[in-house]
C-alpha positions in Angstrom: -28.2 -4.0 -12.2 -30.0 -0.8 -11.4 -30.4 1.1 -8.2 -33.3 3.4 -7.2 -34.0 5.3 -4.1 -37.5 6.6 -3.4 -39.9 7.5 -0.7 -42.9 5.2 0.0 -45.2 7.7 -1.7 -43.1 7.3 -4.9 -42.9 3.5 -4.9 -45.8 3.5 -7.4 -43.6 5.0 -10.0 -40.9 2.5 -9.3 -43.2 -0.5 -9.6 -44.6 0.9 -12.8 -41.1 0.8 -14.3 -40.5 -2.7 -13.1 -43.9 -3.8 -14.5 -43.0 -2.3 -17.9 -39.8 -4.4 -18.0 -40.9 -7.6 -16.3 -44.4 -8.9 -16.6 -44.0 -12.6 -16.3 -41.6 -14.6 -14.1 -40.3 -14.7 -10.5 -39.2 -11.7 -8.5 -37.1 -12.6 -5.5 -37.5 -10.0 -2.8 -34.6 -9.6 -0.3 -34.1 -7.3 2.6 -34.1 -7.2 6.4 -37.3 -7.6 8.4 -39.6 -4.5 7.8 -37.5 -3.4 4.8 -40.6 -3.2 2.6 -40.9 -6.5 0.7 -44.7 -6.8 1.3 -45.1 -3.0 0.7 -43.5 -3.5 -2.7 -46.0 -6.3 -3.5 -48.9 -4.1 -2.4 -47.8 -1.3 -4.7 -47.4 -3.7 -7.6 -50.8 -5.2 -7.1 -52.4 -1.8 -6.9 -50.5 -0.7 -10.0 -51.9 -3.8 -11.9 -55.4 -2.7 -11.0 -56.2 -5.6 -8.6 -58.3 -4.6 -5.6 -57.3 -7.6 -3.4 -56.0 -6.9 0.0 -52.3 -7.8 0.1 -51.0 -9.4 3.3 -47.7 -11.1 4.0 -47.9 -14.9 3.4 -45.5 -15.6 6.3 -47.8 -18.2 7.9 -49.8 -19.3 4.8 -46.8 -19.7 2.5 -48.7 -18.4 -0.6 -51.2 -15.7 -1.4 -52.9 -15.1 -4.8 -54.1 -11.8 -6.1 -56.3 -11.7 -9.2 -55.4 -14.6 -11.5 -51.8 -13.7 -12.4 -50.1 -12.5 -9.2 -48.7 -14.9 -6.6 -46.9 -14.0 -3.4 -44.8 -16.4 -1.3 -42.7 -16.2 1.9 -39.9 -18.6 2.7 -39.0 -17.0 6.0 -40.5 -19.5 8.4 -39.9 -22.8 6.6 -37.2 -22.2 4.1 -36.5 -23.4 0.6 -36.4 -27.1 1.4 -39.9 -27.1 2.8 -41.1 -25.1 -0.2 -39.6 -27.7 -2.5 -41.0 -30.6 -0.4 -44.5 -29.3 -0.9 -44.1 -29.2 -4.7 -44.3 -25.4 -4.7 -41.5 -25.0 -7.3 -44.1 -26.1 -10.0 -46.2 -23.0 -9.0 -43.4 -20.7 -10.0 -43.6 -21.9 -13.6 -47.2 -20.7 -14.0 -47.9 -17.7 -16.2 -47.9 -14.6 -14.1 -45.9 -12.6 -11.6 -44.5 -14.5 -8.6 -43.1 -12.6 -5.7 -40.9 -14.6 -3.3 -39.9 -13.0 -0.1 -36.7 -14.4 1.5 -35.6 -16.3 -1.7 -31.9 -17.1 -1.7 -29.1 -17.9 -4.2 -30.1 -21.5 -4.3 -33.6 -20.7 -5.5 -32.1 -18.3 -8.1 -29.9 -21.2 -9.5 -32.9 -23.6 -9.6 -35.1 -21.0 -11.4 -32.5 -20.0 -14.0 -31.6 -23.6 -14.7 -35.3 -24.3 -15.3 -35.4 -21.4 -17.8 -37.7 -19.3 -15.6 -37.4 -15.5 -16.0 -36.1 -14.2 -12.7 -35.2 -10.9 -11.1 -33.9 -10.1 -7.6 -34.8 -6.9 -5.8 -32.8 -6.1 -2.6 -34.7 -3.6 -0.5 -32.8 -1.5 2.1 -34.6 0.7 4.5 -32.8 4.1 4.5 -35.4 5.8 6.8 -39.0 5.3 7.9 -40.1 6.8 4.5 -37.2 6.0 2.1 -36.1 2.7 0.5 -33.2 1.8 -1.7 -34.0 -0.8 -4.4 -31.2 -2.8 -6.1 -32.6 -4.6 -9.1 -30.9 -7.5 -10.9 -32.4 -9.0 -13.9 -31.5 -12.7 -14.6 -33.6 -13.3 -17.7 -33.1 -16.7 -19.2 
């Protein structure tokens, strides 16, 4: 586990470090509403040189950026709905998959399937500062 605290203007350095250590697999993003989960994905997409506009997939369930970055949101429908749609197979595709509101059950499923996984818990310290707790669960 590693913990980093940075301002929103410094998040680019943080995502660069994550990208250097994790370039393929699932990143489960946890945190309260407005903690910065989508902001983290925006910074990663920008860091990867992709010009796509990043928006929360809250109502669409999945967004794709470039051909290797995928963004999911389980907030409205939960894991059971995600599974019922056959979306777990998507998480096995080559690329980076960011799942907002993933839980421990999803983590168990992914690690048992041999999918590289990490969890980032984001805590809003102030309007401009976030605390990131990163846990790698490489398989």
